C-alpha positions as CSV (number, residue, x, y, z in Angstrom):
1,X,-46.6,-10.2,17.1
2,X,-48.4,-13.0,14.6
3,X,-49.7,-15.7,17.2
4,X,-51.2,-18.8,15.6
5,X,-53.8,-21.1,17.4
6,X,-54.1,-24.9,17.1
7,X,-57.6,-25.6,18.9
8,X,-61.0,-23.5,19.4
9,X,-62.2,-24.5,23.3
10,X,-61.9,-22.6,26.0
11,X,-57.8,-21.9,26.2
12,X,-57.8,-20.4,23.0
13,X,-60.4,-18.6,23.3
14,X,-59.1,-17.1,26.8
15,X,-55.6,-17.1,26.0
16,X,-56.3,-15.7,22.6
17,X,-58.8,-12.8,23.3
18,X,-56.3,-11.3,25.8
19,X,-53.6,-11.4,23.5
20,X,-55.9,-10.1,21.0
21,X,-56.9,-7.7,23.2
22,X,-53.4,-6.5,23.8
23,X,-52.8,-5.6,20.1
24,X,-51.5,-9.2,19.1
25,X,-52.4,-11.0,15.8
26,X,-54.6,-14.0,15.6
27,X,-54.9,-16.7,13.5
28,X,-57.0,-19.6,14.8
29,X,-56.9,-23.1,13.2
30,X,-59.3,-26.0,14.0
31,X,-60.6,-29.6,12.6
32,X,-63.7,-27.6,11.3
33,X,-64.5,-24.1,9.8
34,X,-67.3,-23.9,11.7
35,X,-65.2,-24.2,15.0
36,X,-62.6,-22.1,14.1
37,X,-65.3,-19.3,13.2
38,X,-67.0,-19.6,16.2
39,X,-64.1,-19.4,18.5
40,X,-62.9,-16.5,16.2
41,X,-65.8,-14.5,16.6
42,X,-65.7,-15.0,20.5
43,X,-62.0,-13.8,20.3
44,X,-62.8,-10.6,18.2
45,X,-60.4,-7.8,17.9
46,X,-60.0,-8.5,14.2
47,X,-58.9,-12.6,14.9
48,X,-59.5,-14.6,11.8
49,X,-60.6,-18.3,11.3
50,X,-58.3,-20.6,9.0
51,X,-57.2,-23.8,9.1
52,X,-55.2,-25.8,11.1
53,X,-52.4,-25.5,8.6
54,X,-52.7,-21.8,7.7
55,X,-52.4,-21.0,11.5
56,X,-49.4,-22.9,11.7
57,X,-47.9,-20.9,8.9
58,X,-48.9,-18.1,10.2
59,X,-47.5,-17.6,13.5
60,X,-44.1,-16.5,15.1
61,X,-45.3,-18.1,18.0
62,X,-47.9,-21.3,18.5
63,X,-50.3,-22.0,20.9
64,X,-51.3,-25.6,20.8
65,X,-54.6,-25.3,23.0
66,X,-55.9,-29.0,21.5
67,X,-56.4,-32.4,23.1
68,X,-53.2,-34.3,24.1
69,X,-55.1,-37.0,22.0
70,X,-54.4,-35.0,18.5
71,X,-50.9,-33.7,19.5
72,X,-49.7,-36.4,17.2
73,X,-51.0,-35.8,14.0
74,X,-51.2,-32.3,14.1
75,X,-47.4,-32.1,14.6
76,X,-46.2,-34.9,12.4
77,X,-47.9,-33.0,9.9
78,X,-46.8,-29.9,10.2
79,X,-43.3,-31.1,11.8
80,X,-41.4,-28.7,8.8
81,X,-43.4,-25.3,9.4
82,X,-43.4,-25.7,13.0
83,X,-39.3,-26.1,12.8
84,X,-37.8,-23.1,14.3
85,X,-41.2,-21.5,15.5
86,X,-41.9,-21.1,19.6
87,X,-44.4,-23.8,20.8
88,X,-46.5,-22.7,23.7
89,X,-47.6,-26.0,25.1
90,X,-50.7,-25.3,28.2
91,X,-52.0,-28.8,27.3
92,X,-52.8,-31.2,30.3
93,X,-53.2,-34.7,29.9
94,X,-55.6,-35.6,32.8
95,X,-57.1,-39.2,33.1
96,X,-59.7,-39.7,36.3
97,X,-58.5,-41.1,39.1
98,X,-60.0,-41.7,42.6
99,X,-60.5,-38.4,44.6
100,X,-59.3,-35.9,41.2
101,X,-57.3,-37.0,38.3
102,X,-53.9,-38.9,37.6
103,X,-51.7,-38.1,34.2
104,X,-52.3,-40.5,31.2
105,X,-48.5,-39.9,30.4
106,X,-46.0,-38.4,32.2
107,X,-44.3,-35.7,30.4
108,X,-46.4,-34.5,27.4
109,X,-44.3,-31.1,26.7
110,X,-41.2,-33.4,26.2
111,X,-43.2,-35.6,24.0
112,X,-44.1,-32.6,21.7
113,X,-40.5,-31.5,21.4
114,X,-39.2,-35.2,20.8
115,X,-41.6,-34.6,17.8
116,X,-40.5,-31.5,16.5
117,X,-37.4,-31.7,17.6
118,X,-36.3,-28.0,15.6
119,X,-39.3,-26.2,17.9
120,X,-38.5,-24.2,20.7
121,X,-41.1,-25.8,23.1
122,X,-42.1,-23.7,26.6
123,X,-44.8,-25.1,28.8
124,X,-46.5,-22.4,30.6
125,X,-50.9,-21.8,31.1
126,X,-51.4,-25.6,32.0
127,X,-52.0,-24.9,35.8
128,X,-55.2,-23.1,36.0
129,X,-58.5,-23.7,34.1
130,X,-59.1,-21.4,31.1
131,X,-62.1,-19.4,33.0
132,X,-59.1,-18.0,35.4
133,X,-57.2,-16.5,32.4
134,X,-60.5,-15.0,30.9
135,X,-61.4,-13.4,34.1
136,X,-60.3,-10.1,35.4
137,X,-58.3,-10.8,38.6
138,X,-54.9,-10.8,38.4
139,X,-54.0,-10.6,41.9
140,X,-54.9,-12.7,45.2
141,X,-54.8,-12.0,48.5
142,X,-52.0,-9.4,47.7
143,X,-50.2,-11.7,45.1
144,X,-50.2,-11.5,41.8
145,X,-51.2,-14.8,39.6
146,X,-48.0,-16.2,38.8
147,X,-47.3,-18.2,35.2
148,X,-44.2,-20.7,35.7
149,X,-42.4,-21.4,32.5
150,X,-40.6,-24.3,31.5
151,X,-38.2,-24.6,28.5
152,X,-34.4,-24.8,27.2
153,X,-34.5,-22.0,25.1
154,X,-34.0,-18.7,26.8
155,X,-35.4,-16.5,24.0
156,X,-38.5,-18.4,23.2
157,X,-39.3,-18.8,27.6
158,X,-38.5,-14.9,26.7
159,X,-40.8,-14.4,24.3
160,X,-43.7,-16.3,26.1
161,X,-43.0,-14.1,29.4
162,X,-43.6,-11.1,27.1
163,X,-47.0,-12.9,26.1
164,X,-47.7,-13.6,29.7
165,X,-47.0,-9.8,31.0
166,X,-49.3,-8.5,28.4
167,X,-52.1,-10.5,29.9
168,X,-51.0,-8.8,33.5
169,X,-49.6,-12.0,35.0
170,X,-46.5,-12.5,36.1
171,X,-44.0,-14.7,34.6
172,X,-41.5,-16.7,36.9
173,X,-38.7,-18.6,34.6
174,X,-38.9,-22.6,36.3
175,X,-36.3,-24.1,34.6
176,X,-35.7,-26.4,31.3
177,X,-38.2,-28.3,29.8
178,X,-37.7,-31.4,31.7
179,X,-39.0,-30.0,34.4
180,X,-42.4,-29.6,32.7
181,X,-43.4,-32.8,33.9
182,X,-43.2,-31.3,37.5
183,X,-45.4,-28.5,36.0
184,X,-47.7,-31.5,34.5
185,X,-48.1,-33.5,37.6
186,X,-48.6,-30.6,40.1
187,X,-51.8,-29.6,37.5
188,X,-53.6,-32.8,37.8
189,X,-52.9,-32.7,41.8
190,X,-53.8,-29.5,42.3
191,X,-57.3,-29.5,40.0
192,X,-57.7,-32.9,41.6
193,X,-58.2,-31.2,44.9
194,X,-60.1,-28.3,43.9
195,X,-62.4,-30.4,42.2
196,X,-62.9,-32.0,45.1
197,X,-63.7,-29.1,47.3
198,X,-60.7,-28.1,49.1
199,X,-58.8,-24.7,48.8
200,X,-55.3,-26.1,47.5
201,X,-53.8,-22.6,47.9
202,X,-53.9,-23.3,51.5
203,X,-51.0,-26.0,51.5
204,X,-48.8,-23.1,50.9
205,X,-47.6,-20.5,53.3
206,X,-46.2,-16.8,51.9
207,X,-42.6,-16.9,50.7
208,X,-41.4,-15.4,53.5
209,X,-43.1,-18.1,55.9
210,X,-41.7,-20.9,53.7
211,X,-38.4,-21.8,54.6
212,X,-37.7,-24.2,57.9
213,X,-34.4,-23.7,60.1
214,X,-31.9,-26.1,58.9
215,X,-31.1,-28.5,61.5
216,X,-28.0,-28.6,63.6
C-alpha cells in the first residue's frame, strides 16, 4: 500500500518505519525538506522525502502525524486531494494541567472529519508514545498490545486494522468517530498518570475479572 505521512516527528518515524519494514511504500512530507529527508532516512526501507502536497497525493492512506495546531492549514489547503482518502488521526490535543494533562480541544478527529467532509477518518495509535510503537515488545503480561480504532467508514477501519496487524498489534473496532473523543480524553488522562509515575495498567483488572455481579 502507498502511505503518505504528514509530519516528521517521532510518531511519523515509528509508524512509518514499521509499515516500511512490512513492505508498504512510504512518502513523508514535512514543513522543510531537511526535516522530511531526516525522517525518511530514519525510516529507511525506501521511504522517500517529499513535500506535504506530494505526500498527500501519493497516499492511498494518509497518516496525520503533525501538531494539532497545524492541522487546519494542512487540511484546508489539501481538502480536495484528501477527499475520499482514508485519514489516520494519531494526534492528541494535550495541554499542561495540574497533575498531568488536559485537552486543549475535546474532539480533534471530529474536527478533521468536519474540515474534510469527504475523507474517511479513523482515530488510532493515539494512546501510547511513539517509543512504544517503535519498540519490539508487543505482548505485556501475556496480553497482546491492542489498538482501538474509531471511524464511521467500515472499509477504512478495516484498512487501518490491517495496518495495525502489520505492526504486530491487535486492532479492536471501538465504535464510530463520535467515540474518538473518548480515546482522546483517555490518552490525556492515562499519559498524565504515567508522567506522574503511576502505573495506569494497575487500574484495570484483566477481562475475565472485569465484570461485576448485577444487583438484585
